[in-house]
C-alpha positions as CSV (number, residue, x, y, z in Angstrom):
1,M,99.3,123.4,111.9
2,E,95.8,123.9,110.1
3,G,94.6,120.6,109.0
4,G,93.7,122.2,105.3
5,S,96.9,124.1,104.6
6,G,99.9,121.7,103.5
7,G,101.2,118.4,103.6
8,T,99.6,115.2,104.6
9,G,99.9,111.4,105.2
10,T,103.6,110.3,105.7
11,F,105.1,113.9,105.7
12,A,102.8,115.0,108.3
13,Q,103.7,111.8,110.2
14,T,107.3,112.4,110.1
15,L,106.7,116.0,111.1
16,L,105.3,115.4,114.0
17,S,107.3,112.7,114.9
18,T,110.5,114.7,115.2
19,V,109.3,118.0,116.6
20,E,110.3,118.7,120.1
21,V,107.0,119.8,121.4
22,A,103.9,117.7,122.3
23,V,101.3,117.2,119.6
24,A,97.8,115.6,120.1
25,V,95.1,115.4,117.0
26,L,91.8,114.9,118.2
27,D,88.2,114.2,116.3
28,R,85.0,116.3,116.6
29,K,83.8,114.2,119.3
30,G,86.9,114.3,121.4
31,R,88.4,110.9,120.7
32,V,92.3,110.5,120.1
33,L,93.5,110.2,116.6
34,S,97.0,110.7,117.3
35,I,99.4,111.5,119.5
36,N,103.4,112.2,118.4
37,P,106.4,110.5,120.3
38,C,107.0,113.7,122.4
39,F,103.7,113.5,123.6
40,E,104.0,109.7,124.5
41,R,107.0,110.4,126.5
42,L,105.2,112.6,128.4
43,S,102.1,110.7,129.1
44,R,103.9,107.5,129.3
45,Y,100.9,106.3,127.1
46,S,101.8,104.8,123.6
47,C,99.5,106.1,120.4
48,A,98.3,102.9,119.9
49,E,96.9,102.7,123.7
50,V,95.1,106.1,123.3
51,R,93.8,106.1,119.8
52,G,89.9,106.2,119.7
53,K,89.8,107.1,123.4
54,D,88.0,110.2,124.9
55,W,90.5,112.6,125.5
56,F,88.9,114.3,128.4
57,D,88.3,111.3,130.6
58,L,91.9,109.6,129.8
59,F,94.1,113.1,130.4
60,V,91.9,116.0,131.9
61,P,91.4,116.3,135.6
62,E,87.9,116.2,136.3
63,D,88.1,119.7,137.8
64,A,89.8,121.2,134.8
65,R,87.8,119.3,132.2
66,P,84.9,122.1,131.8
67,A,87.6,124.7,130.8
68,V,89.4,122.6,128.5
69,R,86.5,121.2,127.0
70,A,85.1,124.8,126.2
71,R,88.4,125.7,124.2
72,F,88.0,122.4,122.5
73,L,84.7,123.6,121.5
74,D,86.1,127.2,120.7
75,A,88.7,125.8,118.6
76,L,86.0,123.7,116.6
77,G,84.2,126.7,116.0
78,N,87.2,128.5,114.4
79,A,87.7,130.5,117.6
80,S,91.1,132.4,118.2
81,I,92.7,130.2,121.0
82,G,96.0,131.6,122.0
83,A,98.4,130.3,124.5
84,H,97.1,128.9,128.0
85,L,97.8,126.3,130.4
86,A,96.4,123.0,131.1
87,P,97.2,120.1,132.8
88,I,97.3,116.2,132.1
89,R,97.4,113.2,133.9
90,A,99.9,110.6,133.0
91,R,99.6,107.1,133.1
92,D,101.5,106.9,136.6
93,G,98.8,109.5,137.9
94,R,101.3,112.5,138.1
95,L,99.9,115.8,136.8
96,R,101.9,117.7,134.0
97,N,101.4,121.4,133.3
98,L,101.2,122.0,129.7
99,Q,101.3,125.1,127.6
100,W,98.9,124.6,124.8
101,V,98.1,126.5,121.7
102,T,95.4,125.0,119.5
103,D,94.1,124.8,116.0
104,T,91.3,123.7,113.7
105,L,91.8,120.4,111.8
106,R,90.3,120.7,108.3
107,D,89.3,118.1,105.4
108,A,90.4,118.9,102.0
109,A,86.8,120.8,101.4
110,G,87.6,123.1,104.5
111,N,85.4,121.7,107.0
112,A,86.2,121.3,110.7
113,V,87.0,118.0,111.6
114,G,88.8,118.0,114.6
115,V,91.4,119.8,116.8
116,V,95.5,120.1,116.6
117,A,97.0,120.8,120.1
118,V,100.1,121.5,120.4
119,A,101.9,122.0,123.8
120,V,105.3,122.4,125.8
121,D,105.5,120.7,129.1
122,V,106.3,123.7,131.9
123,T,105.9,121.7,134.6
124,E,108.9,122.5,136.3
125,Q,108.5,126.2,135.3
126,A,105.0,126.8,136.8
127,T,106.3,125.1,140.0
128,A,108.7,127.7,140.1
129,R,106.7,130.7,138.5
130,P,107.3,133.6,140.3
131,D,104.6,136.5,141.2
132,G,104.3,140.3,140.5
133,E,107.1,141.8,139.0
134,G,108.7,138.3,138.1
135,Q,106.0,137.6,136.2
136,A,107.4,139.5,132.9
137,L,110.7,137.2,133.1
138,F,108.8,134.1,133.8
139,L,106.6,134.8,130.5
140,Q,110.1,135.1,128.6
141,D,111.6,132.4,129.9
142,F,108.4,130.2,129.0
143,I,108.3,131.3,125.2
144,D,112.1,130.9,124.9
145,A,111.7,127.2,125.8
146,I,109.4,126.8,122.8
147,P,111.4,125.6,119.5
148,T,109.4,127.4,117.3
149,P,109.9,130.9,116.2
150,L,107.3,133.2,118.1
151,Y,106.7,136.7,118.4
152,Y,103.8,139.3,118.9
153,K,103.2,143.0,117.7
154,D,100.8,145.7,118.5
155,T,98.1,147.1,115.9
156,E,100.5,149.3,114.3
157,G,103.0,146.2,113.3
158,R,105.6,147.0,115.9
159,Y,107.2,144.1,117.9
160,L,106.6,144.0,121.4
161,G,108.3,140.6,121.9
162,C,109.6,137.1,120.5
163,N,111.3,134.1,121.8
164,R,114.7,132.9,121.2
165,A,113.7,130.8,118.3
166,F,112.6,134.2,116.2
167,V,115.7,135.7,117.2
168,E,118.0,132.9,116.0
169,F,115.8,132.8,112.7
170,L,116.1,136.5,111.8
171,G,119.8,136.5,113.0
172,R,119.2,139.9,114.8
173,A,119.5,140.8,118.6
174,R,116.3,140.7,120.2
175,E,117.1,144.8,121.1
176,D,117.3,145.4,117.5
177,I,114.0,143.7,116.7
178,I,111.6,144.9,119.4
179,G,110.1,148.2,118.7
180,R,110.7,147.7,115.1
181,T,108.2,146.9,111.9
182,V,108.5,144.2,109.3
183,F,110.1,146.7,106.9
184,D,112.9,147.2,109.1
185,L,113.7,143.5,109.4
186,V,112.8,141.7,106.0
187,P,113.2,142.9,102.5
188,R,110.5,144.8,100.9
189,E,109.2,142.1,98.6
190,Y,108.5,140.1,101.7
191,A,107.3,143.0,104.4
192,D,104.7,143.9,101.7
193,I,102.9,140.5,101.6
194,F,103.4,140.1,105.3
195,H,102.0,143.7,106.3
196,A,99.2,143.3,104.0
197,R,98.0,139.9,105.7
198,D,98.7,141.3,109.2
199,R,96.3,144.3,108.3
200,S,93.7,141.8,106.7
201,L,93.6,139.7,110.1
202,L,93.5,143.1,112.2
203,E,90.4,144.5,110.3
204,S,88.8,140.6,110.8
205,P,90.1,139.5,114.3
206,G,90.4,135.8,114.8
207,R,93.1,133.6,113.4
208,Q,95.2,133.2,110.0
209,S,97.3,130.6,108.4
210,Y,99.3,130.8,105.1
211,E,102.8,129.9,103.3
212,S,105.0,132.1,102.4
213,F,108.8,132.6,102.1
214,M,111.4,134.2,104.4
215,L,115.3,134.8,104.3
216,R,117.2,133.3,107.2
217,A,120.1,134.8,109.1
218,D,122.1,132.6,106.8
219,G,121.0,134.1,103.7
220,S,118.7,130.9,103.0
221,R,115.4,131.3,101.5
222,R,113.1,129.3,103.7
223,E,109.4,128.3,102.5
224,V,107.5,128.9,105.8
225,Q,103.7,128.7,107.1
226,F,102.6,131.4,109.2
227,V,99.9,130.7,112.1
228,K,98.8,134.0,113.3
229,A,96.0,134.8,116.0
230,T,94.7,138.4,117.1
231,F,94.7,139.0,120.8
232,R,93.0,141.5,123.5
233,A,94.5,143.9,125.4
234,P,93.6,144.3,129.2
235,N,91.0,146.6,128.5
236,G,89.5,144.4,125.9
237,R,90.3,146.1,122.8
238,L,92.3,144.7,120.2
239,G,95.9,144.4,121.6
240,G,97.6,143.0,118.3
241,I,98.9,139.8,116.5
242,I,100.7,136.5,118.3
243,G,102.5,134.8,115.3
244,S,104.5,131.7,115.1
245,I,106.5,130.5,112.0
246,F,107.0,126.9,110.9
247,D,109.7,125.9,108.5
248,I,108.0,123.7,106.1
249,T,111.0,123.7,103.2
250,E,111.9,120.3,103.8
251,R,108.5,118.9,103.9
252,K,107.8,120.8,100.7
253,K,110.6,119.4,99.0
254,A,109.6,115.9,100.2
255,E,106.3,116.6,98.9
256,Q,107.7,117.5,95.6
257,T,110.0,114.6,95.5
258,L,107.3,112.5,96.1
259,R,105.6,113.9,93.4
260,E,108.4,113.6,91.0
261,S,108.8,109.9,92.0
262,E,105.0,108.9,91.3
263,A,105.4,110.8,88.2
264,V,108.1,108.7,87.3
265,L,106.5,105.7,88.4
266,R,103.5,106.4,86.4
267,T,105.7,107.2,83.3
268,V,107.5,103.6,83.8
269,L,104.3,101.6,84.5
270,N,102.5,103.2,81.4
271,S,105.5,102.3,79.1
272,I,105.5,98.5,80.1
273,A,103.5,96.4,77.6
274,A,101.7,94.8,80.1
275,A,99.4,95.1,82.9
276,V,101.1,96.0,86.0
277,I,99.0,96.4,89.4
278,L,100.3,97.5,92.9
279,I,98.7,96.0,95.7
280,D,99.1,96.4,99.3
281,A,100.8,93.5,101.0
282,E,98.4,93.4,104.3
283,T,95.1,94.6,102.9
284,H,95.2,93.1,99.4
285,R,93.8,96.3,98.3
286,I,94.7,97.8,95.0
287,V,97.0,100.7,95.2
288,T,97.6,101.7,91.8
289,L,97.8,100.2,88.1
290,N,98.9,101.1,84.6
291,A,96.8,101.7,81.6
292,F,97.2,98.4,80.4
293,A,95.8,97.1,83.4
294,L,92.6,99.5,83.0
295,K,92.2,98.3,79.7
296,L,92.4,94.6,80.8
297,L,89.9,95.1,83.5
298,G,87.4,97.4,81.6
299,A,87.4,99.8,84.2
300,T,88.3,103.6,85.1
301,R,90.8,103.9,87.9
302,G,88.4,105.1,90.3
303,E,86.4,102.1,89.7
304,V,89.5,99.7,90.7
305,V,91.7,101.8,93.3
306,G,91.0,100.8,96.7
307,R,89.3,97.5,96.1
308,V,90.7,94.0,97.3
309,C,92.4,92.6,94.5
310,H,90.6,89.4,94.3
311,E,87.3,91.0,93.2
312,F,89.7,90.8,90.0
313,I,92.4,88.5,89.9
314,C,92.1,85.0,90.9
315,P,88.6,85.1,92.6
316,L,88.4,81.8,94.0
317,E,91.7,81.9,95.6
318,V,91.1,84.2,98.7
319,G,93.3,83.0,101.5
320,K,95.7,81.2,98.9
321,C,97.8,84.0,97.7
322,P,101.1,82.2,96.5
323,V,103.3,85.2,98.4
324,T,101.6,86.2,101.1
325,D,99.7,83.1,102.2
326,L,102.1,80.4,100.9
327,N,105.4,82.4,101.3
328,Q,106.6,82.1,97.7
329,E,109.0,84.8,97.0
330,V,107.8,84.8,93.2
331,D,104.6,82.9,91.5
332,C,104.4,82.9,87.9
333,S,101.5,80.9,86.8
334,E,98.3,80.8,84.3
335,R,95.6,82.5,86.3
336,V,92.1,84.1,85.7
337,V,91.4,87.8,85.8
338,V,87.4,89.0,86.2
339,R,86.7,92.2,84.0
340,L,84.1,94.8,85.5
341,D,81.7,93.4,83.3
342,G,82.3,89.8,84.2
343,Q,84.0,88.7,81.4
344,R,86.6,86.1,82.5
345,V,90.0,86.7,80.9
346,P,93.1,83.8,80.5
347,V,96.2,85.5,81.8
348,I,99.9,84.7,82.9
349,K,100.3,86.7,86.0
350,T,103.9,87.3,87.9
351,V,103.8,88.6,91.4
352,R,106.7,89.4,93.5
353,R,107.2,91.7,96.8
354,V,108.2,95.0,96.4
355,T,108.9,98.1,99.2
356,L,108.2,101.6,97.7
357,G,108.7,104.5,100.1
358,G,108.7,102.1,103.1
359,R,105.3,100.2,102.2
360,K,105.2,96.7,101.5
361,L,103.5,96.2,98.1
362,L,102.9,93.1,95.7
363,M,103.5,94.1,92.3
364,E,101.7,91.9,89.7
365,S,102.6,92.0,86.1
366,I,99.7,90.2,84.0
367,V,99.8,89.1,80.3
368,D,96.4,88.6,78.4
369,I,96.9,85.0,77.1
370,T,93.4,84.9,75.3
371,D,94.7,85.0,71.7
372,R,97.3,82.3,72.8
373,K,94.6,80.0,74.1
374,R,92.3,80.7,71.0
375,M,95.4,79.3,68.9
376,E,95.9,76.4,71.3
377,E,92.5,75.7,70.3
378,E,92.6,76.0,67.2
379,L,95.9,73.9,67.0
380,R,94.1,71.5,69.0
381,A,91.4,71.1,66.8
382,L,93.3,71.0,64.0
383,S,95.0,67.9,65.6
384,L,91.8,66.2,65.7
385,V,90.1,67.4,62.9
386,D,90.7,66.3,59.3
387,E,91.3,69.4,57.6
388,L,89.9,68.5,54.2
389,T,86.5,67.5,55.0
390,G,86.0,69.0,58.6
391,L,85.4,65.7,60.4
392,Y,87.3,64.2,63.2
393,N,90.7,62.7,62.1
394,R,91.8,59.3,63.2
395,R,93.3,60.9,66.3
396,G,90.1,62.8,67.1
397,F,87.9,59.6,66.6
398,M,90.3,57.3,68.8
399,T,90.4,59.7,71.7
400,L,86.6,60.4,71.4
401,A,85.5,56.7,70.6
402,T,87.5,55.5,73.2
403,Q,86.0,57.6,76.0
404,Q,82.5,56.9,74.9
405,L,82.8,52.9,75.0
406,R,84.5,53.4,78.3
407,V,81.1,55.0,79.4
408,A,79.0,52.5,77.4
409,R,80.8,49.8,79.3
410,R,80.1,51.7,82.8
411,E,76.4,52.2,81.6
412,N,76.0,48.6,80.2
413,R,75.1,50.1,76.9
414,S,75.3,48.8,73.5
415,D,76.8,51.0,70.9
416,V,77.3,50.4,67.1
417,L,80.5,51.1,65.1
418,A,79.2,51.3,61.1
419,F,82.8,51.4,58.7
420,L,82.4,53.2,55.4
421,D,84.8,53.0,52.2
422,L,84.3,55.5,49.5
423,D,83.9,53.4,46.3
424,D,86.4,53.7,43.4
425,L,88.7,56.5,44.5
426,K,91.5,55.6,42.7
427,G,89.5,55.5,39.6
428,I,88.4,58.7,40.0
429,N,91.9,60.0,40.9
430,D,93.4,58.4,37.6
431,A,90.5,59.6,35.3
432,Q,90.0,62.9,36.7
433,G,92.8,64.2,38.9
434,H,93.2,64.5,42.7
435,H,91.2,67.5,42.9
436,A,88.1,65.3,41.8
437,G,89.0,62.7,44.2
438,D,89.2,65.4,47.2
439,R,85.9,66.6,46.2
440,A,84.4,62.8,46.2
441,L,85.6,62.5,49.7
442,V,83.9,66.1,51.0
443,E,80.8,65.0,49.2
444,L,80.8,61.7,51.1
445,A,81.6,63.5,54.4
446,D,78.6,66.4,53.9
447,V,76.1,63.4,53.1
448,L,77.6,61.5,56.5
449,R,77.2,64.7,58.4
450,Q,73.8,65.1,57.4
451,T,72.6,61.7,58.3
452,V,74.0,60.9,61.6
453,R,72.8,62.1,64.8
454,E,74.2,64.7,67.0
455,S,75.5,62.4,69.6
456,D,77.4,60.0,66.9
457,I,81.1,60.5,66.5
458,V,81.5,60.7,62.6
459,A,85.1,60.5,61.2
460,R,87.8,60.2,58.2
461,L,90.1,57.7,59.5
462,G,92.3,58.4,56.3
463,G,92.4,58.0,52.7
464,D,88.9,56.7,51.7
465,E,87.8,55.3,55.1
466,F,85.3,56.8,57.5
467,C,83.4,55.6,60.4
468,V,80.5,56.5,62.7
469,L,80.1,55.1,66.1
470,M,76.5,55.2,67.0
471,S,75.9,55.9,70.6
472,G,73.4,53.7,72.5
473,A,72.2,52.2,69.4
474,D,70.5,48.9,68.6
475,E,70.6,46.9,65.4
476,T,67.4,48.5,64.1
477,Q,68.9,52.2,64.4
478,A,71.9,50.9,62.9
479,E,70.5,49.8,59.9
480,G,68.3,52.5,59.5
481,L,71.3,55.1,59.6
482,L,72.7,53.0,56.7
483,Q,69.2,53.2,54.9
484,R,69.5,57.3,55.2
485,L,73.1,57.2,54.1
486,A,72.4,55.2,51.0
487,E,69.3,57.6,50.2
488,G,71.4,60.7,50.9
489,I,73.9,59.3,48.2
490,D,71.1,58.6,45.9
491,R,69.8,62.1,46.1
492,R,73.4,63.8,45.5
493,N,74.1,61.9,42.6
494,A,70.5,62.7,41.4
495,A,71.4,66.4,41.5
496,G,73.6,65.8,38.2
497,D,76.3,68.1,39.1
498,L,79.0,65.7,39.9
499,P,81.6,64.7,37.3
500,F,81.7,60.9,39.2
501,R,79.2,58.8,40.7
502,L,79.3,58.7,44.3
503,A,79.0,55.4,46.0
504,A,80.4,53.8,49.3
505,S,80.7,50.4,51.0
506,T,79.5,49.6,54.9
507,G,80.1,47.2,57.5
508,M,78.8,47.2,61.2
509,A,79.9,45.9,64.4
510,R,78.0,45.9,67.8
511,F,79.9,46.8,71.0
512,D,78.9,44.4,74.0
513,P,79.6,46.2,77.3
514,A,79.7,42.6,78.8
515,A,82.6,41.3,76.5
516,S,86.4,42.3,76.8
517,D,86.8,43.5,72.9
518,G,87.9,47.1,72.8
519,L,87.8,49.6,70.1
520,D,90.4,48.0,67.8
521,D,88.4,44.8,67.8
522,L,85.3,46.7,66.6
523,L,87.4,48.4,64.2
524,R,88.4,45.1,62.7
525,R,85.5,43.6,62.5
526,A,83.3,46.5,60.9
527,D,86.1,46.7,58.2
528,Q,86.0,42.9,57.3
529,L,82.1,43.2,56.8
530,M,82.7,46.3,54.4
531,Y,85.2,44.9,52.3
532,E,83.0,41.7,52.0
533,Q,80.0,44.2,50.9
534,K,82.6,46.0,48.6
535,R,83.5,42.6,47.0
536,R,80.0,41.9,46.5
537,K,79.2,45.0,44.9
538,G,82.1,44.5,42.4
539,R,82.5,48.3,42.6
540,R,79.5,48.9,40.4
541,M,76.3,49.5,42.8
542,T,75.6,52.6,44.9
543,G,73.1,52.5,47.7
544,D,73.5,48.5,48.0
545,A,71.1,47.3,51.1
546,P,72.5,47.6,54.3
547,S,74.7,44.9,55.4
548,P,74.2,42.9,58.6
549,V,75.6,43.9,61.8
550,D,78.2,41.7,63.2
551,E,78.0,40.6,66.6
552,P,81.0,40.0,68.7
553,S,82.1,36.7,69.2
């Protein structure tokens, strides 16, 4: 079971949990990474109890530790470690005699990162082990108890022995195997491959692992993994090869199914016209996401996968996930996504629980609503802004002025409201048409816009009526504004490019924060003063002297 050859993840875990041999995986320091259920039954420890603990201190009797540790180091050094006996101490203190085969655990780069040890419990056989001439029978009984097909052959490729599992795999009697070569037992196309591999191993003694195909006795073509190692004869010379065969057909099918499923999932996700993100329900780390999500986040897959979702989604709501923290089945709401560059994007996010391959996930579907929000703002602005002049309309003025007077009353501040009326709009419309009247309204709005302060609220209430609410203005400041307005109108008329004469009448009312008057009272009083000035002017004067400010009664 070489770490660098073949399946990983859930498939390896499934394989280890189903085989009827004890398996232990150690890291380079001899700490337990995993044990399978068969080893749990032998040791009476659970995997969770022993994970991270020192193997030698926990399981190996003190007198056996030097030899066991030496084999462990040999395995890390890629030495060939054949079958050997070594005891373990179970939770109840009893010793179990196990027959071990060890192998190097490698990472994707081929570096040794630990050891995989496979064992069969031979406590009963060891107790009854015969001496002398019975050793051969005992050894045969021992290897027959191992469910993995095993064989050993000499340097010429002749089989010297095998176990029952190997006999059943080939579907031949043991006596038809012993003394023969691989060319006598399997089709030539396979025999050539196996023989070449054997010669390579004999030329460079050690261990070998590779994947290939074989025909079983029932005629089925199986995908297998060979694990082979050379052994020494009693005289110290190279004796031959010990080999084992692992049927990995189902694992390979499962891997292919997973690859196909993942490909289908990616295709489905990328075909959805919305950002889709799959998140681990326990860790809240991003598992995968589609192309729309990557575009939304402005990131590459490597910059996102594995990171906590709150780095990008709902950053201010850590611990408040509607599904995992608040126990909602489904959540659909407006949220904020933070792009990799820090830009905040308004979205509608739907999240629900899903289970894929036995893994509990959160599936988040996210739609960017930036354009919708922009249109909402535009619509909101249209509902508050006069389309012709670009000033606030009556609704906008009433909304903002009401709020400003509320603040003025709280701060005991005096504001002034100026009410203006464009003179002779009806005459301009009748004489030159409504397009000229509209131009007159726009011209007066432009003069107002250039005259008022940034803090003032200026609006067209409708028709020929305009108003300005001056924040924190006293009577002198208010009269100064009207004087600047009159001067601005005079300058505009002096330009000589208007087909009419621009003129306006005004009236002003002061807001007393101590009085009970409101915005409607201010408008009424200022409107009355404006009409008084209009009557005095007789609709013939422009830039008349400012009217007095009406004080609240």
